[in-house]
N, C-alpha and C positions, 0 to 999 in steps of 0.2 A: 286409787280413787278414794276420796274421803268418805265418811259416813253418808249414806244416801239421804237426800232431801225428800225424794220420792221412792217408794218401794211398792211395786205391785206384784202379786202372785196369783196365778190362775184366775185372772180377772175376767168376768163374763158380764155381758149386757145384752138383753133382748128387747126389741121394740115389738109391741103387739102380742097377740095370743093366737093359739090354734094355727089354722092354715095360713094366716096372714103374718105370722111371727117372723121377724127378721133378726138373726143373730149378728149383732154389730161387733161384739168382742167375744172371742172364743178361747179363753184361757190364756190371757196375756201376762207374761212375766216381763217386768221392766224396772230399771233403776236409773236414777239421775242424781248427781251429787252437786254440792255447792261449788260454784266457780266454773261449771262447765255448761257448754251450749249443746243441746241435743235437738236435732231436727227429726220430726216424724214425717215420713214421706210415703207415697204410694198413690194408687189410682183413686179417683173419686168413689166414695162409698165403702172404702176399705176399713174404716173405723178410726181414722186419725182424730177427727174432731170429737168423736164420742169418747175416746181415751182421754183427750185433753180435758173434756168437760167433767169426766169422773174424777180425775186428779184434782181439778179445781173445786170439787164439791158441788158443782152445778147439777150434775146427774148422779143418781144412785146406781151402783152396780147391783147385779143380781146374785153374784157369787164370787168367791175368791177373797182376796185381801188387798187393801190399798191403804198404805200409810203415807201421810204427807206431813212433814214437819213434826214428826213424832205422834201424830194423831191417827188413830184407826178410824177411817171414815165410815166404815160399816157400823161402828158403834156410836157414832156421833149424831146428836140431834140436829134438826134443821137450824136451830139457833146457834149451836156450836159451830156448824159449818159456815154460817154467815159471819161469825166472829173470826174464824180462820181466814176467810177471804178478805175481810176488812183489814186485818192486821198483818197477815202473812203472805198475801198473793197480790201481784200487780198484773193487770190485764192490758194487752195491746191487740186491737181488732183491725180487720181489714178496712172497715168503714169509719174508723177513727172514733166515732161515738162522742163527739164534742157537743156541748150544749151551745147552740148558735147565739143565744142571747147573753152568754157570759163571756167575759174577757178571757184572754189566754191564761193569765194568772189565776183567775177564778176557776177555770176549768181544771187547771193543774191542782188547785187547792182542794178539790172535791173530796178525795180520799181522806184528807186530814179533817175536813169539816164533818164528815161522816163519823170519824173517830171521836168527835167532840172537841177538837182543837179550837181555840178561840180564833175568830176570823182574822184578826191582825197578825197573829203568829202564823196562821196557816198561809196567808198571802206572802209573808216574808219567806217562809220555806219554799213556797211555790216559785217565787222569783229566783231563789237560789237554785232550784232544780232546773230552771230554764237556762242557766249558764252553761252546763256541760252539753246541752243539745243545741247551743248556738242561737238561742232565741231570747236572750235577756232584753233585747231592745223591742220585743213584740209583746211585752207583758200586758199592755193596755189594748192591744188590737183584738178584734173579733175574729172568730174562725173564718168567716167568709172573706176576710181580707188577706188570708194566707194561701199559699200554694198547697197542693196535695202533700208534697214532701214536708212542708213546714207543719201542716196539721198532724201528720203522723209523728213528727218529732215532739209536738205538744202532747200527743197521746203517750209517748215514751216518758216524757217528764212526769206526767200524771201517774204512770205506772211505777216510777221509782221514788216519788216524792216522800212516801212513808217508809222507804228503804226495806221493802219486803225481801225475804230470803228466796222467794220463788216468783218468777215472772213467766206467764204463759202468753203466747202469741198465736193467733189464728190468722194465717195468710197475711202477714203484715206488709207484704210488698205487692199484693195483687192489684191494688189500685194505683200503683206507681210505675213510672217508666223505669227502665233497667238501671240507669245511672243513679237515680234518686233512691231506688230500692236498695242498690248496693251500699249507698251511703247510710241508709237507715239501719241495715243489718250490721254493718261495721260498727255503727254507734252502739247498737244493742249489745254486741259482743264486748266492746270496750267497757261499757257500763257494768255488764255482768261480771267481768273479770275484776274491775275496780272495787265493786261492792261485795265480791265473792258470793253472789247469788246464783241460783240455778235458773237457766233460761231454756224453756221448752218452746219450740217453734214448729207449728204445723205449716207445711208449705208444699206447693207444687213446683216452685221455681228452682230448677236445678242450677241456675246461675249463682245462687247464694249458698250452695252446699259447702263451699270451701270455708265458710265462716263457722261451721260446726266443729265441735270436738268429736262427736259421734253422730252417726246417722242411723236411725231405726227405720227399717223398711217394713211397711205393713201391707198385707193383702188378705182380703176375705176374713177380717177380724183377728188375724194373727200377726205377731211380729215375726217375720220370716228370716230376718237377718239384722244384725247390728254391727256396724263397721266404723272404724276410725276414719276421720276425714282429715284432709290436709288443710291446716289453717291458712287463711288468706294472708298474702304478703303484707307485712306491716301490722298485723293484728296482734 
């Protein structure tokens, strides 16, 4: 495996204090490299989304170390973490999070506009990002005019438009039927390999496990096992 994009050691996170405290992460060790797809799996409440949120710099950990793209997140300011997310991380959520009043191309262009890209250039790059997800002909459509699967593919285009080295996905197939979800994860894997980015996926959907390179099983705030997965046919 190449040098890690993500490296966590003895990572801890607790919500609340005193008798109501809940330990979400209890000393997690975890690595993920460029070009690989790693799925975080386990029962609800086991710490999957918390771990993903700490890696993405959305939540602060309480202890341990978390290095992402060469940055020690425990030593980074809130502003530095925002810059890291802006330039280095793409996000794909289960609820798509598209702006309903913006066109497909405008939604995809949002990360570039946040970076300060000129609108014309941002929209050009957005239209280019719609090609590999099969939605070049939907650039002017509104999200409400698309199916759920198409909206998730728009979200994927938005996640890759600035070519981040890390993409994090929280239950990307939960709002989709199995066939559409399968297509979406196959596309994510293809794009991750093409761009040699690291793809982290939190999921309960065991039907998509075959698209992972490795599967990290979590329970009660721990990673209890990490195993290789059999790649999907044709991936």
